[in-house]
C-alpha positions in Angstrom: -127.0 -32.1 38.4 -126.0 -34.6 41.0 -128.0 -35.6 44.1 -125.7 -33.2 46.2 -126.3 -30.0 43.8 -129.3 -27.8 42.4 -129.6 -25.8 39.5 -131.8 -23.0 39.3 -132.3 -23.0 35.4 -132.0 -19.7 33.2 -135.7 -20.2 32.4 -137.0 -19.6 35.8 -137.1 -16.9 38.4 -133.7 -17.5 40.0 -134.7 -14.9 42.5 -137.5 -16.4 44.0 -135.7 -19.7 43.6 -132.6 -18.4 45.6 -135.2 -17.4 48.4 -136.7 -21.2 48.6 -133.3 -22.8 48.2 -132.0 -20.7 51.0 -134.6 -21.6 53.5 -134.4 -25.4 52.7 -130.9 -25.3 53.2 -130.9 -23.5 56.3 -134.1 -26.1 57.6 -131.7 -29.2 57.1 -133.7 -30.7 54.1 -130.7 -31.5 52.1 -127.5 -33.7 53.2 -125.3 -32.1 55.6 -121.8 -30.1 54.4 -118.8 -32.5 55.0 -116.4 -31.9 58.3 -113.9 -30.7 55.8 -116.1 -28.1 54.6 -116.8 -26.6 58.1 -113.1 -26.7 59.1 -112.1 -24.6 55.9 -114.9 -22.5 56.5 -114.1 -21.8 60.4 -110.5 -20.9 59.2 -111.6 -18.4 56.7 -113.8 -16.9 59.4 -111.3 -16.9 62.0 -108.7 -15.3 59.3 -111.1 -12.5 58.8 -111.7 -11.9 62.2 -108.1 -11.2 63.1 -107.9 -9.1 60.2 -110.9 -7.2 61.6 -109.8 -6.8 65.1 -106.2 -5.6 64.1 -107.6 -3.0 61.6 -109.5 -1.5 64.4 -106.9 -1.6 67.1 -104.4 0.2 64.8 -106.8 3.1 64.2 -107.5 2.5 60.5 -109.7 5.2 59.0 -113.0 3.5 57.6 -113.5 1.0 60.0 -113.3 3.1 62.9 -115.7 5.7 61.2 -118.2 3.2 60.4 -117.9 1.5 63.8 -118.6 4.9 65.7 -121.8 5.5 63.3 -122.8 2.2 64.3 -122.6 2.7 67.8 -125.1 5.8 67.4 -127.7 3.2 66.6 -128.1 1.5 69.7 -131.6 -0.7 70.1 -133.1 -1.2 73.4 -132.9 -4.5 75.1 -136.8 -5.6 74.1 -135.6 -4.9 70.6 -133.2 -7.4 68.2 -130.2 -6.1 67.4 -126.4 -7.0 66.7 -122.8 -6.4 68.0 -119.7 -4.7 66.7 -116.5 -6.0 67.1 -115.5 -5.0 70.7 -118.5 -3.9 71.8 -121.4 -5.2 74.2 -123.9 -2.7 73.0 -126.8 -3.9 70.5 -127.2 -1.6 67.5 -129.6 -1.9 64.2 -128.1 -5.0 62.5 -127.4 -3.1 59.2 -125.1 -0.5 61.2 -123.5 -3.9 62.8 -123.0 -5.4 59.2 -121.8 -2.1 57.9 -119.0 -1.8 60.5 -117.9 -5.2 60.9 -117.7 -6.1 57.1 -115.6 -3.0 56.8 -113.4 -3.9 59.7 -112.9 -7.5 57.9 -112.2 -6.2 54.8 -109.8 -3.0 55.5 -106.5 -4.8 55.3 -107.6 -6.6 52.0 -105.8 -9.7 53.7 -108.8 -12.1 54.0 -110.0 -14.9 51.5 -110.4 -14.7 47.9 -112.4 -16.1 45.0 -111.5 -16.0 41.4 -114.7 -17.7 39.9 -113.1 -20.6 38.2 -115.2 -23.9 38.1 -114.4 -25.7 34.6 -116.1 -29.0 35.8 -119.3 -26.7 35.5 -118.3 -25.0 32.4 -118.6 -22.0 34.6 -115.6 -19.8 34.2 -116.6 -16.1 34.2 -113.6 -15.4 36.6 -115.1 -12.6 38.8 -113.3 -11.6 42.2 -114.8 -11.9 45.2 -113.7 -12.2 49.1 -114.9 -13.8 52.5 -116.0 -10.5 53.4 -119.8 -11.2 54.4 -119.8 -13.4 57.5 -121.1 -10.7 59.6 -124.2 -10.8 57.8 -125.0 -14.1 58.8 -123.9 -13.5 62.3 -126.3 -10.3 62.4 -128.9 -12.7 61.6 -128.1 -15.1 64.1 -128.0 -12.5 66.7 -131.1 -11.1 65.7 -132.9 -14.3 65.8 -131.3 -16.0 68.7 -129.8 -18.5 66.5 -126.8 -21.3 67.7 -123.6 -21.9 66.2 -124.5 -24.5 63.8 -127.2 -22.6 62.5 -124.6 -19.6 62.0 -122.3 -21.8 60.1 -124.6 -23.2 57.7 -125.6 -19.0 57.0 -122.0 -18.5 56.7 -121.4 -21.0 54.0 -124.6 -20.3 52.2 -123.3 -17.0 51.7 -119.8 -18.1 50.4 -121.7 -20.6 48.0 -124.0 -18.0 46.4 -121.7 -15.5 45.9 -118.9 -17.9 45.1 -121.2 -19.6 42.6 -122.6 -16.2 40.9 -118.7 -15.3 40.4 -118.5 -18.3 38.4 -121.1 -17.7 36.1 -121.1 -13.8 35.7 -118.2 -11.3 35.5 -119.2 -8.1 36.8 -115.6 -6.6 36.4 -116.0 -6.7 32.4 -119.1 -4.2 32.7 -117.0 -2.1 35.4 -119.3 -3.4 38.0 -117.7 -3.8 41.5 -117.5 -7.5 42.5 -119.4 -6.9 45.9 -122.6 -7.1 44.1 -122.6 -10.8 44.0 -121.8 -10.6 47.9 -124.6 -8.3 48.3 -127.2 -10.5 46.8 -126.0 -13.6 48.6 -126.3 -11.5 51.7 -130.0 -10.4 51.2 -130.6 -14.1 50.2 -129.2 -15.5 53.4 -130.1 -12.6 56.0 -133.7 -12.9 54.8 -133.8 -16.5 54.8 -132.2 -16.9 58.3 -134.3 -14.2 59.8 -137.6 -15.9 58.3 -138.3 -13.9 55.1 -140.6 -15.4 52.7 -139.1 -16.6 49.5 -141.2 -13.8 47.8 -139.8 -11.2 50.3 -136.6 -12.4 49.7 -137.1 -12.0 45.7 -137.9 -8.3 46.3 -135.3 -7.6 48.6 -132.9 -8.9 45.8 -134.7 -6.7 43.5 -134.4 -3.7 45.7 -130.7 -4.3 46.0 -129.8 -4.9 42.2 -132.0 -2.0 40.8 -131.0 0.8 43.5 -127.8 -0.1 44.8 -125.1 -1.0 42.3 -121.3 0.1 43.0 -119.0 0.5 40.0 -115.4 -0.2 40.1 -115.0 3.5 40.1 -114.4 3.2 43.6 -111.3 1.2 43.1 -109.9 2.8 40.1 -107.7 5.9 40.0 -103.9 6.4 40.5 -104.3 6.5 44.3 -106.9 4.4 46.0 -109.2 5.5 48.8 -111.3 4.4 51.9 -114.0 3.4 49.4 -112.3 0.5 48.1 -112.3 -1.5 51.5 -115.7 -0.3 52.6 -117.3 -1.3 49.5 -118.7 -4.5 50.4 -119.7 -3.3 53.8 -121.8 -0.9 52.3 -123.2 -3.7 49.9 -123.8 -5.7 52.7 -125.5 -2.8 54.9 -128.2 -2.4 51.8 -128.9 -5.6 51.4 -130.0 -6.0 55.3 -131.8 -3.1 54.8 -133.6 -4.1 51.4 -134.5 -7.4 53.4 -136.1 -5.1 56.2 -138.3 -3.0 53.9 -139.6 -6.3 51.9 -140.4 -7.8 55.1 -142.4 -4.6 55.9 -144.2 -4.9 52.9 -142.2 -3.0 50.4 -142.4 -4.4 46.9 -139.1 -4.4 44.9 -138.8 -5.4 41.3 -139.3 -9.2 40.8 -137.4 -11.8 38.9 -134.4 -9.5 38.7 -132.1 -11.9 37.0 -134.3 -11.9 33.7 -135.2 -8.2 33.9 -134.0 -6.8 30.7 -132.7 -3.5 32.4 -131.0 -4.9 35.0 -127.1 -5.6 35.3 -127.4 -9.1 33.9 -129.5 -9.0 30.6 -128.6 -5.6 30.1 -124.9 -6.4 29.6 -125.3 -10.0 28.4 -128.5 -10.1 26.6 -130.0 -13.9 26.6 -131.4 -15.6 23.4 -134.8 -15.3 24.9 -136.7 -12.5 27.1 -137.7 -15.6 29.2 -134.2 -16.1 30.2 -131.4 -15.0 32.3 -127.8 -15.2 30.9 -127.0 -18.2 33.1 -128.0 -21.4 35.0 -126.7 -21.3 38.7 -125.9 -24.5 40.1 -125.7 -24.7 43.9 -124.0 -27.4 46.3 -126.6 -28.8 48.7 -124.4 -31.0 50.7 -121.0 -33.0 50.9 -117.7 -31.6 50.1 -118.2 -29.7 46.8 -118.8 -26.0 48.0 -117.7 -22.9 46.4 -115.7 -22.4 49.5 -112.9 -25.4 48.7 -111.6 -23.5 46.0 -111.0 -20.3 47.7 -107.5 -19.2 48.7 -105.9 -17.6 51.6 -103.6 -14.6 51.8 -100.7 -15.1 53.7 -100.2 -11.8 54.8 -101.3 -8.1 53.4 -101.1 -7.8 49.7 -103.7 -8.1 46.6 -104.0 -11.8 45.9 -103.0 -11.3 42.5 -99.3 -10.9 43.5 -99.0 -13.9 45.5 -97.3 -15.6 42.5 -94.6 -12.8 42.2 -94.0 -13.0 46.2 -94.0 -16.9 46.0 -91.6 -16.4 42.6 -89.3 -14.0 44.5 -89.0 -16.3 47.9 -88.5 -19.4 45.7 -85.4 -17.5 44.1 -84.2 -16.2 47.6 -84.1 -19.8 48.7 -82.7 -21.4 45.8 -80.0 -18.8 45.8 -79.0 -18.1 49.0 -76.0 -16.1 47.8 -78.3 -13.5 46.9 -78.9 -12.2 50.5 -75.2 -13.2 51.6 -74.0 -10.9 48.9 -75.4 -7.8 50.3 -76.2 -6.3 47.0 -79.7 -5.7 45.7 -80.3 -7.2 42.1 -79.8 -4.3 39.7 -82.7 -5.3 37.7 -86.0 -7.2 38.3 -88.5 -8.5 35.8 -91.6 -9.9 36.8 -93.8 -11.7 33.9 -97.7 -11.7 34.9 -101.1 -12.0 33.2 -103.9 -10.2 32.6 -106.0 -8.6 34.5 -103.2 -8.6 37.3 -101.3 -6.7 34.9 -103.7 -4.0 34.5 -104.8 -4.0 38.3 -101.6 -4.0 40.3 -99.0 -3.2 37.7 -100.0 0.2 36.1 -97.2 2.9 36.0 -99.0 4.7 38.9 -98.5 1.7 41.4 -94.6 2.5 41.1 -95.5 5.7 43.2 -97.8 4.5 45.7 -99.0 7.3 48.1 -101.7 5.3 50.3 -101.5 2.1 52.0 -104.6 1.1 49.8 -102.3 1.8 46.6 -99.4 0.1 47.9 -101.0 -3.1 48.6 -102.3 -3.4 45.3 -99.1 -2.5 43.9 -97.0 -5.5 42.7 -93.5 -3.3 42.5 -94.1 -2.1 46.0 -94.9 -5.2 47.3 -91.9 -7.1 45.9 -89.5 -4.2 47.0 -90.9 -4.8 50.5 -90.6 -8.4 50.6 -87.0 -8.0 49.4 -85.9 -5.7 51.7 -87.2 -7.4 54.4 -85.4 -10.4 53.0 -82.0 -8.7 52.8 -82.8 -7.2 56.6 -83.5 -10.4 58.2 -81.4 -12.7 56.1 -84.4 -15.0 55.6 -86.2 -16.6 52.7 -88.9 -18.1 55.1 -92.7 -16.9 54.4 -93.4 -16.5 57.8 -90.5 -13.9 58.2 -91.3 -12.0 55.0 -94.9 -11.9 55.7 -96.1 -8.3 54.9 -98.1 -7.0 57.9 -99.6 -3.9 58.9 -95.9 -2.6 60.3 -95.2 -2.5 56.4 -97.7 -0.5 55.0 -97.1 2.6 57.4 -96.4 6.1 55.7 -92.6 5.6 56.8 -92.1 2.5 54.8 -94.3 3.4 52.1 -91.6 6.4 51.6 -88.8 4.0 52.8 -85.7 5.2 50.3 -84.5 1.6 50.1 -87.9 0.2 49.0 -88.3 3.2 46.5 -84.6 2.2 45.3 -85.8 -1.2 44.8 -89.1 -0.3 43.1 -87.1 1.8 40.4 -85.3 -1.7 39.4 -88.4 -3.6 38.9 -90.3 -3.7 35.3 -93.6 -5.9 35.0 -93.9 -7.8 31.7 -97.2 -8.9 30.2 -96.7 -12.4 29.6 -99.4 -12.5 26.7 -101.6 -15.5 25.8 -99.2 -18.0 27.3 -100.1 -16.3 30.9 -103.4 -15.2 30.3 -104.9 -18.8 29.5 -103.4 -20.1 32.8 -105.6 -17.6 34.9 -108.0 -17.9 36.8 -107.0 -21.8 37.1 -103.8 -20.6 38.4 -101.7 -17.5 39.4 -99.1 -17.4 36.7 -96.1 -15.6 37.4 -92.3 -15.5 36.8 -89.6 -13.6 38.4 -86.2 -12.9 36.6 -83.2 -11.0 38.6 -79.9 -9.7 37.1 -77.2 -9.4 39.8 -73.8 -7.8 39.5 -72.1 -10.8 41.1 -74.6 -13.7 40.4 -75.7 -12.9 36.9 -79.3 -13.8 35.6 -81.6 -16.2 37.5 -84.9 -17.1 36.6 -87.7 -18.5 38.7 -89.9 -21.4 37.4 -93.2 -20.3 36.2 -95.3 -20.4 39.6 -99.0 -21.0 39.3 -100.2 -22.3 42.8 -98.8 -20.0 45.4 -99.1 -20.9 49.0 -102.6 -19.8 50.2 -104.0 -20.8 46.9 -106.9 -23.3 46.9 -104.5 -26.0 45.1 -101.3 -25.1 47.0 -100.1 -27.5 49.8 -102.8 -26.9 52.3 -100.6 -28.4 55.3 -97.9 -25.9 54.6 -100.2 -22.9 53.8 -102.3 -23.7 57.1 -98.7 -23.6 59.2 -98.2 -19.8 57.6 -101.7 -19.2 57.8 -101.7 -20.0 61.5 -98.6 -17.5 62.1 -100.5 -14.7 60.3 -103.8 -15.5 62.5 -101.6 -15.5 65.7 -99.9 -12.2 64.6 -102.7 -10.3 63.6 -104.8 -11.5 66.9 -101.8 -9.9 69.2 -102.1 -6.9 67.5 -105.8 -6.6 67.7 -106.7 -8.1 71.2 -105.5 -7.9 74.5 -106.3 -11.3 75.1 -105.5 -12.9 71.7 -105.3 -17.0 72.8 -108.5 -17.0 74.6 -110.1 -14.7 71.6 -108.9 -17.3 69.0 -109.9 -20.3 71.1 -113.6 -18.6 71.3 -113.8 -17.9 67.5 -112.6 -21.6 66.5 -115.6 -23.2 68.5 -118.2 -21.9 66.5 -120.3 -25.2 66.0 -120.7 -25.4 69.8 -121.9 -22.2 70.6 -125.1 -21.4 72.1 -127.5 -18.5 71.3 -126.2 -16.2 74.1 -122.7 -17.2 73.1 -123.3 -16.1 69.4 -124.8 -12.8 70.9 -121.4 -12.1 72.5 -119.1 -13.6 69.8 -117.3 -10.6 68.7 -117.0 -8.9 72.3 -113.5 -8.8 73.1 -110.9 -6.6 74.6 -109.6 -4.6 71.7 -106.0 -3.5 72.2 -106.6 0.3 70.8 -104.0 2.4 69.7 -104.2 6.2 70.7 -106.1 7.5 67.8 -108.6 4.7 67.6 -112.3 4.7 69.2 -112.4 3.6 72.5 -116.3 4.0 72.7 -118.1 0.4 73.4 
């Protein structure tokens, strides 16, 4: 442990200590985070917000259902409430969190972490996403906090859930990764609205004991609304758990060392006085978990980013592929576990829903290749997968289906598996009637990855953000500029942060 970190030891009551740490962090006890951390945080938040407003505007199912649900829970002006995207109405905070987190997550296109921190020997490798910023916003709106305090809350959510992902792999026990985000949400929401450490401990105990989602929500041949809404529902329950704890409800204490809770039950520690892990958290400076998280440069499951990059590299290095006018006769993709089991199982060659298509490596590669041939371009910006690439028409497009039929995915074995989650090891091999056999180099750090070229990533990310903002709101430049300036916001600015003129399609809700 150094002067800019704190370790919650496995022999301690980590649920209680998380509450103590969160309150101290938000109070300014520690050295401040560096400016580079805040800049990256604001970019992850802006990316998530543009994902959200475009998903709402284009009429996606779950976000609009849950937003309509939230708008039925309005509160009076004398009560503390929070706001949904595109609405001036104050609603109960748990419902605002439910609606807003669902919108953020719907496209599955916002930030990602892989739970890999070899410097701390913390390499559990759990997934996670920047889905939970609306929790900090709801807390700030309820308590009348300013933009700087909001930023600290957002950063702390990512720090707690990111570090939990490094020390405990939920997926190994078929538990959904949003549990880490739910715990972080309970801790930070509680700390931001004034809960005591004991109340935060109770809230975390309530969440872990009563509301554990399993990976059944994202398993099956065709995925459903439950996949995208999982984080939202866990966040809703986190906020409710805090409210109950602050009302006097006492939940299970010391839940990380509870022998019947998910942690010790699945990884029994050496002693009944221990949890399965120490938890080291950054307190200041520039070593926050956020800096190891990755951007998605379009709509795709992040494990496919290596395949997309390898294919784009081949198109760039062999321009005759595009000018030939003929698709490759065979496409082989070599990839690692767990990606091989998640986005490459046989059912993924026949996606029927958007949620399945964006988790299908064969569909993703075929869609990129068809876009490249139509546009005669090998540019990331030109080939970026967007909502228009996952319509029902595109999912069943005969040309895309023709290309899917030529794609074989191969598990690369230990040679590939041991390189993940340090990177996203993927290679693509094309066999073309005119050109012959060509192979990409092994891709480890595709653009968007935390170890990729950040300037080039930012250039493409700006295009993605601008495109989604234009799809989502009628005044995209004004909206984006407002979201960029979080640190300067007054409490009244924070209250209206997500108010915007959503450019609703015909089937989307217009209630505000």
